[in-house]
C-alpha positions in Angstrom: 46.8 45.3 4.8 44.6 46.1 7.9 41.1 46.6 7.6 40.2 47.0 11.2 39.0 50.7 11.5 36.1 49.8 8.3 34.4 46.5 9.7 33.4 49.1 11.8 31.2 50.6 9.8 28.3 47.2 10.6 25.0 46.5 11.1 24.4 45.9 15.0 24.0 42.8 16.3 20.9 40.9 17.4 22.4 38.5 20.1 19.9 35.4 20.3 19.1 33.0 17.2 15.9 31.9 18.8 14.9 29.1 16.1 12.1 26.7 16.7 11.4 24.9 13.8 9.7 21.6 14.1 10.2 17.8 13.4 12.0 17.9 9.4 9.3 20.9 8.4 9.3 23.4 11.1 5.9 22.6 11.8 5.8 20.7 15.0 4.5 22.6 18.6 7.2 24.1 21.2 7.6 22.4 24.7 5.9 24.9 27.3 8.5 23.9 29.8 12.5 24.5 30.1 13.6 21.2 31.8 16.1 22.0 35.2 20.2 21.0 34.3 19.6 17.0 35.4 22.2 14.7 36.3 25.4 13.6 34.2 26.2 10.4 35.2 26.8 7.4 32.8 30.8 6.6 31.8 32.2 5.0 28.9 32.7 5.2 25.2 30.9 7.8 23.4 30.4 9.2 19.5 31.5 12.8 18.7 28.9 14.0 15.4 29.8 16.7 13.7 29.7 17.5 9.8 33.1 16.9 7.4 36.2 17.8 9.0 37.2 20.4 6.1 39.5 22.2 8.5 41.2 19.0 9.4 42.7 18.3 12.8 39.9 16.8 14.4 41.5 13.1 14.3 44.2 14.8 16.4 42.4 16.0 19.0 40.4 12.7 19.3 43.9 11.4 19.5 44.6 13.5 22.8 41.3 12.9 23.9 41.3 9.6 24.2 45.2 8.6 25.1 43.7 10.5 28.3 40.8 8.1 28.2 41.4 4.8 27.6 38.2 3.8 29.2 36.0 6.6 27.7 37.6 7.0 24.1 35.6 9.0 21.6 34.4 7.9 18.1 33.9 10.7 15.2 30.9 10.2 13.3 31.1 12.5 10.4 28.4 13.3 8.6 27.6 15.2 5.3 28.8 18.6 4.3 25.4 20.4 4.0 24.1 21.8 6.9 20.6 21.0 6.1 22.0 17.1 5.7 22.9 17.4 8.7 20.6 18.8 10.7 17.7 15.9 8.9 20.3 13.1 10.2 19.8 14.5 13.8 16.1 14.9 14.0 16.0 11.4 12.4 18.3 10.3 15.5 15.9 12.1 17.7 12.7 11.0 16.9 13.8 7.1 16.8 15.6 8.1 20.6 18.5 6.4 19.5 21.7 6.7 21.8 24.1 6.3 18.4 24.6 10.1 19.1 26.6 11.1 22.5 27.5 14.8 21.7 26.2 16.5 18.6 27.8 19.8 16.9 24.8 21.8 16.7 24.3 25.2 14.3 23.6 28.1 16.5 20.4 28.4 14.3 19.2 24.8 15.6 19.7 25.9 19.6 16.1 26.9 20.2 14.7 24.1 17.9 16.6 21.3 19.3 16.1 22.3 23.2 12.3 23.5 22.5 12.2 19.7 21.4 14.2 18.1 24.3 16.5 16.6 21.7 19.5 17.8 24.0 19.7 18.4 27.5 20.0 21.9 29.3 24.5 22.7 30.6 25.0 23.6 33.8 26.7 27.0 32.6 28.7 27.7 36.0 30.6 24.6 34.6 32.2 27.0 31.6 33.8 29.9 31.2 30.9 32.2 29.5 32.0 35.0 31.2 35.5 35.0 28.8 33.3 34.7 25.6 31.8 37.0 23.5 28.6 37.5 24.2 26.7 37.1 21.2 27.8 33.9 20.9 27.1 32.3 24.3 23.1 33.9 23.5 23.1 31.8 20.5 24.1 28.9 22.5 21.2 29.5 24.9 17.5 28.8 25.1 15.0 30.7 27.6 18.4 32.0 29.1 19.1 28.3 29.8 22.3 27.3 28.0 22.0 24.2 25.6 25.3 24.1 24.0 28.7 25.1 25.1 30.6 27.1 22.3 32.5 25.3 20.3 33.6 28.1 18.0 32.1 31.1 15.9 32.2 32.5 12.5 31.5 35.8 10.8 31.7 36.0 6.6 34.7 37.8 5.4 35.8 39.5 1.9 38.6 36.9 0.4 40.6 39.5 -2.1 43.8 39.4 -4.4 45.9 41.5 -2.8 48.5 41.3 -5.6 46.1 41.7 -8.4 44.9 45.1 -6.4 48.2 46.9 -6.5 48.7 45.8 -9.8 45.8 47.4 -10.9 46.7 50.8 -8.9 44.0 50.3 -5.7 45.6 50.6 -2.2 42.3 49.5 -0.2 39.5 46.6 -1.2 36.5 47.4 -1.7 33.6 48.5 0.9 31.1 48.7 -1.3 29.0 46.2 -4.0 29.7 49.0 -6.8 33.2 49.3 -5.6 34.0 45.8 -6.0 32.5 45.8 -9.6 34.6 49.0 -10.1 37.6 47.6 -9.1 36.6 43.9 -11.0 37.0 45.7 -14.3 40.4 46.9 -14.3 41.5 43.9 -12.6 40.4 41.3 -15.2 41.4 43.5 -17.9 45.6 42.8 -16.7 47.3 39.9 -18.4 47.8 38.0 -14.9 44.0 37.8 -14.6 43.2 36.4 -17.7 40.6 33.8 -17.2 39.4 34.8 -13.8 36.4 36.1 -12.4 35.6 38.4 -10.2 33.5 37.2 -7.2 31.6 34.1 -5.6 30.1 33.3 -2.4 27.6 30.6 -1.3 25.0 29.8 -4.2 23.9 26.2 -4.2 20.6 25.5 -3.1 21.5 24.9 0.5 21.9 26.9 3.9 24.4 28.9 2.6 22.6 30.3 0.1 20.1 31.2 2.9 23.0 32.8 4.9 24.6 34.9 1.8 20.8 36.0 0.7 20.8 37.6 4.6 23.6 39.4 4.2 22.6 41.0 0.7 19.1 41.9 2.2 21.0 43.6 5.7 24.6 44.7 4.3 21.7 47.0 2.2 20.0 48.4 5.3 17.2 45.9 4.9 16.0 42.6 7.1 14.0 39.4 6.1 12.1 39.5 9.3 11.8 43.5 10.7 11.3 43.9 14.6 7.8 43.1 14.5 8.6 40.2 13.5 6.5 40.2 10.3 8.3 39.8 6.9 9.7 42.2 5.4 11.2 42.0 2.0 8.5 44.2 0.2 11.6 47.7 1.3 13.7 49.5 -1.1 16.6 48.3 1.2 15.9 44.2 0.6 15.3 45.2 -3.2 18.9 46.8 -4.0 20.5 44.4 -1.6 19.0 41.4 -3.1 19.4 42.9 -7.1 23.1 42.8 -6.7 23.6 39.4 -6.6 20.9 38.9 -9.4 22.4 41.5 -11.6 25.6 40.0 -10.4 25.0 36.6 -12.2 23.3 38.2 -15.3 26.4 40.6 -16.4 28.9 37.9 -15.4 30.8 39.8 -12.3 29.5 36.7 -10.6 30.8 33.5 -13.0 27.5 31.0 -13.8 28.9 27.9 -12.2 29.0 29.8 -8.9 25.5 28.5 -8.7 27.1 25.6 -7.4 29.1 26.4 -5.1 29.3 25.2 -1.8 32.1 26.7 0.7 34.6 24.0 -0.5 33.6 24.0 -4.3 34.1 28.1 -3.5 37.3 27.3 -1.7 38.7 25.4 -4.3 38.0 28.0 -7.1 40.1 30.9 -4.7 43.0 29.0 -4.2 43.0 27.9 -8.1 43.2 31.4 -8.7 40.0 31.9 -9.9 38.8 34.4 -8.5 39.3 37.9 -7.5 37.0 38.5 -4.8 35.3 35.5 -2.3 33.0 35.6 0.7 33.7 33.1 3.1 34.4 32.0 6.5 37.6 32.3 8.2 38.5 28.6 7.9 39.5 29.4 4.5 42.6 31.4 5.7 44.7 28.8 6.9 43.9 26.3 3.7 44.3 29.4 1.4 47.6 29.8 2.9 49.2 26.6 3.0 52.6 26.2 1.8 52.1 22.7 0.4 51.7 23.9 -3.1 47.3 23.2 -2.8 47.6 26.8 -3.3 48.0 28.8 -6.1 47.4 32.3 -3.7 49.5 31.5 -0.6 51.0 35.1 0.5 48.8 37.2 -2.2 45.3 37.5 -0.3 43.8 39.1 2.6 40.7 39.9 3.7 37.9 42.6 4.6 35.1 43.3 5.7 32.4 42.1 3.5 30.8 45.1 0.6 27.7 46.7 1.5 25.3 49.2 0.0 26.7 52.4 1.1 29.8 51.4 3.1 31.2 47.2 4.9 28.1 45.0 5.0 27.0 42.8 7.8 27.9 38.9 8.1 25.3 36.5 9.1 26.0 34.8 13.1 27.7 31.5 11.7 29.1 29.7 14.8 29.0 25.9 16.2 28.1 24.7 19.9 28.7 21.2 21.5 25.1 19.6 23.0 24.4 15.9 24.4 22.1 14.5 23.0 19.4 13.8 25.3 19.1 9.9 24.1 22.9 9.5 25.6 24.0 6.7 27.6 27.5 7.9 29.1 26.5 11.7 29.2 29.3 12.2 32.3 31.8 11.3 29.7 30.0 13.3 27.1 29.7 16.6 29.1 33.5 16.1 30.1 34.4 15.8 26.3 32.5 19.1 25.9 34.3 20.7 28.6 38.0 19.3 26.9 37.0 20.8 23.5 35.5 24.5 24.9 38.7 25.2 26.4 40.5 28.5 26.1 43.5 26.3 25.6 41.9 24.3 23.1 40.5 27.1 21.1 43.5 28.7 20.8 45.2 25.3 19.3 42.7 25.0 17.1 43.1 28.6 15.5 46.5 28.1 15.2 46.0 24.8 13.4 42.5 25.1 11.0 41.8 28.8 12.0 38.4 27.9 13.7 37.0 31.5 14.7 37.5 31.2 18.9 34.6 32.1 21.0 36.9 33.6 23.4 37.3 37.8 23.9 40.9 37.8 25.1 42.1 35.4 21.5 41.3 38.2 19.7 43.3 40.7 21.6 46.6 38.3 22.0 49.6 39.9 20.4 50.8 36.9 19.4 47.9 35.7 17.9 47.8 39.2 16.0 50.8 38.5 14.4 50.3 35.3 13.0 46.5 36.0 12.0 46.0 40.0 11.3 42.9 40.1 11.0 41.5 38.8 14.5 40.8 42.4 15.3 38.7 42.8 12.3 37.2 39.2 12.8 35.8 40.0 16.2 34.2 43.4 15.0 32.6 41.0 12.1 31.3 38.6 15.1 29.9 41.3 17.4 28.2 43.5 14.0 26.4 40.2 12.5 23.0 38.7 12.4 21.3 36.2 13.4 19.1 34.2 10.3 15.6 35.0 10.8 14.5 34.8 13.9 11.2 33.2 13.7 9.2 29.8 15.0 9.2 27.8 11.7 12.7 28.1 10.8 12.9 25.0 8.4 10.0 26.2 6.0 11.6 29.6 6.4 14.9 29.0 4.9 13.3 26.0 2.3 11.1 29.1 1.1 13.8 31.2 1.0 16.1 28.7 -0.5 13.3 28.5 -2.9 13.0 31.7 -4.3 16.5 33.1 -3.8 17.9 29.9 -5.8 14.8 31.0 -8.6 16.2 34.8 -8.8 19.9 33.9 -9.4 18.8 31.1 -12.1 16.6 33.9 -14.2 13.4 32.4 -13.7 12.4 34.9 -11.6 13.3 38.9 -11.4 14.5 39.5 -8.1 11.5 42.4 -7.6 9.2 38.9 -8.1 11.3 36.5 -5.7 11.1 39.1 -3.3 7.7 39.0 -4.0 7.0 35.5 -3.8 8.6 35.2 -0.7 6.9 37.7 1.2 3.6 36.2 0.7 5.5 32.7 1.5 6.9 33.9 5.2 3.6 35.4 5.9 2.1 32.1 6.6 5.2 31.0 8.2 6.1 33.8 10.4 4.0 34.2 13.3 5.1 37.9 15.0 6.5 38.6 18.0 
């Protein structure tokens, strides 16, 4: 089922995720000057550091490089699944000025923080084809106009839904709003085929994924965590309505209680086992859930649509990862060449086919051959272009921790949605400095 036309109603995108968190807690001082691109010298073996390779294919990519560069081999250092833990390990490595990490995979929300503290080196933009990439993705890789990360892949949340069950219940289209999703679930879960299933889940464990889902609930109702004036904006009817959808979902059972423990992989496994009708997830799930090797019980039985909003399709948080050179690496010439190897259009096409990681090159979203294989690509492109970054604040580390604290308290029933938002509004007032 095609959903191209309906995703275009999402909220307009902000292009730059300019986050200036400090060491560990986000309380350090910002560096005042942006260094110029330096010389990338030194050749030899390097390390590539990234989170757990759930999408698969990393070993094949590294083998391709290593076979061509026997004197400059790359060793993969796999960090934990949680982005929060990855960030802490990067910071610890930088604070000790260790040369253990050479090329690092950087979440788009860390770019400015890492650049401001000079933990990563500015890159020569003229050596990358940024003009062929999606604008929001390139902007999220910059700090003060200087490229610090090479866009590796992007991300935007999508609503995965069971096409077979929707048809069985008489629905021709997936829901566009939260209320429509609840109404569809009421009928779908009455089907004999839906016995034991739950309606919806996202990522609600107390980690960065919760910040993403919280932000999407707010902005999909027309609100925002931080307003255009740079100040907290959670004391609005839109913010309350959006977040109340999640809180009420847990209270009513629309979202199963166990979803409070869901991260990306736990939710993916639940969807693939056939436990969920709807699932908020990143694009990487598409290939895994469609695997025909017996690992997925929903292969060929699902499709994707925009995230639901209050009055129409919602808005995703802008996700994705960039590749950067650690300021403390020794063999920086090799590191730069490896990043260029990993971020070519050809390599991004290969990763899309092998693991459905969303590419950063605009042309790949318009390729007829790829669209035939992945019909959601045009919709995904629009979702990326209409996505919003997480809060653009100076102390992002403390801000995301506060969001997770208050959102988790509400989802577990310790606070009401209104009380959690009021508390978060006060906490952010002490963290957000304005423009």
